[in-house]
C-alpha positions as CSV (number, residue, x, y, z in Angstrom):
1,X,-135.8,-30.1,-71.0
2,X,-136.7,-29.2,-74.6
3,X,-140.4,-29.2,-75.5
4,X,-141.4,-30.2,-78.9
5,X,-144.7,-29.3,-80.6
6,X,-147.0,-32.2,-81.5
7,X,-150.0,-31.4,-83.5
8,X,-153.2,-33.1,-82.4
9,X,-154.3,-36.1,-84.4
10,X,-157.2,-34.3,-86.0
11,X,-154.8,-31.9,-87.7
12,X,-153.0,-34.9,-89.3
13,X,-156.2,-36.3,-90.5
14,X,-157.4,-33.0,-92.1
15,X,-153.9,-32.5,-93.7
16,X,-153.9,-36.0,-95.1
17,X,-157.2,-35.2,-96.9
18,X,-155.8,-32.0,-98.3
19,X,-152.7,-33.7,-99.6
20,X,-154.5,-36.8,-101.0
21,X,-157.0,-34.7,-103.0
22,X,-154.7,-34.7,-106.0
23,X,-154.6,-38.5,-106.1
24,X,-157.9,-38.8,-107.9
25,X,-158.2,-39.8,-111.5
26,X,-157.5,-37.0,-114.0
27,X,-160.6,-35.6,-115.7
28,X,-160.9,-36.9,-119.3
29,X,-163.5,-37.0,-122.0
30,X,-164.4,-40.1,-124.0
31,X,-164.5,-39.0,-127.7
32,X,-165.1,-41.8,-130.1
33,X,-163.6,-44.4,-127.9
34,X,-160.4,-42.4,-127.1
35,X,-159.8,-40.6,-123.9
36,X,-158.7,-37.0,-124.2
37,X,-157.5,-35.0,-121.2
38,X,-159.8,-32.2,-120.1
39,X,-157.1,-29.5,-120.4
40,X,-156.8,-30.4,-124.1
41,X,-160.6,-29.8,-124.6
42,X,-160.3,-26.5,-122.7
43,X,-157.5,-25.4,-125.0
44,X,-159.6,-26.2,-128.1
45,X,-162.6,-24.3,-126.6
46,X,-160.4,-21.4,-125.8
47,X,-158.9,-21.3,-129.3
48,X,-162.3,-21.5,-131.0
49,X,-163.9,-18.8,-128.8
50,X,-160.9,-16.5,-129.3
51,X,-161.4,-16.9,-133.1
52,X,-165.0,-16.1,-132.8
53,X,-164.1,-12.9,-130.8
54,X,-161.6,-12.0,-133.5
55,X,-164.3,-12.4,-136.2
56,X,-166.7,-10.2,-134.2
57,X,-164.1,-7.5,-133.7
58,X,-163.2,-7.7,-137.4
59,X,-166.7,-7.2,-138.5
60,X,-167.1,-4.2,-136.1
61,X,-163.8,-2.7,-137.5
62,X,-162.0,-2.7,-134.2
63,X,-158.3,-2.5,-134.7
64,X,-156.1,-3.6,-131.8
65,X,-152.7,-2.1,-131.1
66,X,-150.9,-5.4,-130.6
67,X,-153.0,-8.2,-132.3
68,X,-150.1,-10.7,-132.1
69,X,-150.1,-10.3,-128.3
70,X,-153.8,-9.7,-127.7
71,X,-155.3,-12.8,-129.4
72,X,-153.0,-15.4,-127.8
73,X,-153.6,-13.8,-124.4
74,X,-157.3,-13.8,-125.1
75,X,-157.2,-17.5,-125.9
76,X,-155.2,-18.2,-122.7
77,X,-157.7,-16.2,-120.6
78,X,-160.7,-18.0,-122.1
79,X,-158.9,-21.4,-121.7
80,X,-158.2,-20.8,-118.0
81,X,-161.7,-19.5,-117.5
82,X,-163.3,-22.5,-119.0
83,X,-161.1,-24.7,-116.8
84,X,-162.1,-22.8,-113.7
85,X,-165.8,-22.9,-114.5
86,X,-165.9,-26.6,-115.4
87,X,-163.4,-28.0,-112.9
């Protein structure tokens, strides 16, 4: 006789909460009556902060080896950090 494994009902309940967590409404900001997704706001903040960092480094005469690679990567890191901090 072959035995099959049946998880206890509490495991099914906990797993259903884990999988249904993504079914909530997406985070959005209401800007002048129009809803913008939160990831778009995070990208804008990341771009602006990376420009500010570029200006600060330029005033201090810091030359980067690969600026075409460094600044987009900096914008991405800042964007993801803003997303993780706020959401």
